[in-house]
C-alpha positions in Angstrom: -150.8 1.5 -95.3 -151.3 2.2 -99.0 -147.6 1.4 -99.7 -148.0 -1.9 -97.9 -151.3 -2.8 -99.5 -150.1 -2.0 -103.0 -147.2 -4.4 -102.6 -149.5 -7.4 -101.8 -150.8 -9.6 -104.5 -154.5 -10.4 -104.2 -155.5 -14.0 -103.7 -158.0 -15.6 -106.0 -161.5 -16.1 -104.5 -163.0 -18.5 -103.7 -160.1 -19.5 -101.5 -160.0 -23.1 -100.2 -157.6 -24.7 -97.8 -157.3 -27.7 -95.5 -155.0 -28.3 -92.6 -153.1 -30.8 -94.9 -152.2 -28.2 -97.6 -149.1 -26.0 -97.8 -150.0 -22.5 -99.0 -147.5 -20.5 -101.0 -146.4 -17.3 -99.2 -145.4 -13.9 -100.7 -142.0 -12.4 -100.0 -142.5 -8.7 -99.3 -139.6 -6.5 -98.1 -141.0 -4.0 -95.7 -139.4 -0.7 -94.8 -138.7 0.0 -91.2 -141.8 2.2 -91.0 -144.0 -0.8 -91.8 -142.1 -3.5 -89.8 -145.0 -3.9 -87.4 -146.8 -6.0 -90.0 -144.1 -8.7 -89.7 -145.7 -9.8 -86.4 -148.8 -11.2 -88.2 -146.9 -14.1 -89.8 -146.0 -15.0 -93.3 -148.0 -13.2 -96.0 -150.3 -15.2 -98.2 -152.2 -12.3 -100.0 -154.8 -9.7 -100.0 -158.4 -11.0 -99.6 -160.2 -7.7 -100.2 -159.7 -3.9 -100.2 -162.3 -1.2 -99.9 -162.4 2.4 -99.0 -162.8 1.4 -95.4 -160.5 -1.6 -94.9 -157.9 -4.0 -96.2 -158.3 -7.8 -95.4 -155.0 -9.7 -95.6 -154.4 -13.4 -95.2 -151.3 -14.5 -93.2 -150.1 -17.9 -92.1 -148.5 -18.8 -88.8 -145.9 -21.6 -88.8 -146.9 -24.5 -86.5 -147.3 -28.3 -86.9 -149.5 -27.3 -89.9 -149.8 -23.9 -91.5 -152.3 -21.9 -89.5 -154.1 -19.3 -91.8 -155.3 -16.1 -90.1 -157.2 -13.3 -91.7 -156.3 -9.8 -90.4 -158.4 -6.7 -91.3 -156.9 -3.2 -91.0 -158.4 0.2 -91.5 -156.7 2.5 -94.0 -154.5 3.9 -91.2 -153.1 0.4 -90.6 -154.9 -0.2 -87.3 -156.2 -3.7 -86.7 -160.0 -3.9 -87.0 -160.6 -7.7 -86.8 -158.7 -11.0 -86.8 -159.8 -14.6 -87.2 -157.9 -17.9 -87.1 -159.2 -20.0 -90.0 -158.8 -23.5 -88.7 -161.1 -24.6 -85.9 -159.9 -28.2 -85.3 -157.3 -29.5 -83.0 -156.4 -32.7 -84.9 -155.1 -32.8 -88.5 -154.3 -36.3 -89.8 -154.1 -39.1 -87.3 -152.1 -39.7 -84.2 -152.4 -42.0 -81.1 -155.6 -40.5 -79.9 -157.4 -38.7 -82.8 -157.9 -38.2 -86.5 -159.4 -35.2 -88.2 -159.4 -32.6 -90.9 -160.2 -28.9 -90.7 -161.1 -26.8 -93.8 -161.7 -23.1 -94.7 -163.4 -21.5 -97.6 -163.7 -17.8 -98.4 -166.2 -17.0 -101.1 -166.2 -14.1 -103.5 -168.8 -12.3 -101.3 -166.4 -12.7 -98.3 -168.4 -15.4 -96.6 -166.0 -17.4 -94.4 -166.9 -21.1 -93.8 -164.9 -23.1 -91.3 -165.5 -26.9 -91.0 -163.9 -29.5 -88.8 -164.4 -33.2 -88.3 -162.5 -34.9 -85.4 -162.6 -38.5 -84.2 -161.1 -39.2 -80.8 -160.4 -42.7 -79.6 -158.3 -44.9 -77.5 -156.0 -47.6 -79.0 -155.8 -51.2 -78.1 -152.3 -51.5 -76.6 -151.8 -55.0 -78.0 -153.2 -54.1 -81.5 -152.6 -50.4 -82.4 -154.9 -50.7 -85.4 -157.9 -51.3 -83.1 -159.7 -48.3 -81.7 -162.4 -48.1 -79.0 -164.3 -45.4 -77.2 -164.6 -43.6 -80.5 -166.3 -40.2 -80.4 -167.0 -38.0 -83.4 -167.3 -34.3 -83.3 -168.3 -32.1 -86.3 -168.1 -28.3 -86.2 -169.1 -25.6 -88.6 -168.8 -21.9 -88.1 -169.6 -19.1 -90.6 -168.6 -15.5 -90.7 -169.0 -12.5 -93.1 -166.8 -9.4 -93.4 -169.1 -6.4 -93.2 -168.6 -3.0 -94.9 -166.5 -1.7 -92.0 -164.1 -4.6 -92.0 -165.5 -6.3 -88.9 -165.7 -10.1 -89.0 -169.3 -11.0 -88.0 -170.3 -14.5 -86.9 -173.4 -15.8 -88.6 -176.1 -17.6 -86.6 -175.6 -21.4 -86.4 -178.2 -23.4 -88.3 
């Protein structure tokens, strides 16, 4: 795990991303003994490393880049995982519009926000929307000293 961790560049905190952005990924060539880390997606960078854990940010290719934080202990075993976008609509299509954001602060506070508007379109005039419903979500987490991702109480 030390070999893998030392090959990963740290990301600058605070980290901010929206579902619209494209995040640069790192190209790391892994030896066969570390190939199990390829399953987590494309590597963005190291979020934090302590004596107990290593938190790494990956992205999964989809319609939008889907950032995921994976936390491993020093043996390379997965301790925690969290998908960092909570919305189901980015941009606008026939039935919804929305944006989802993530921010990771220097003290490893993870803040996820999403705003989604669902609607029906007037079949004769596609610009007109009706039955509009708005949903806002916010979830917050912290990475504790053991590497677990702990949800914070909702306000």
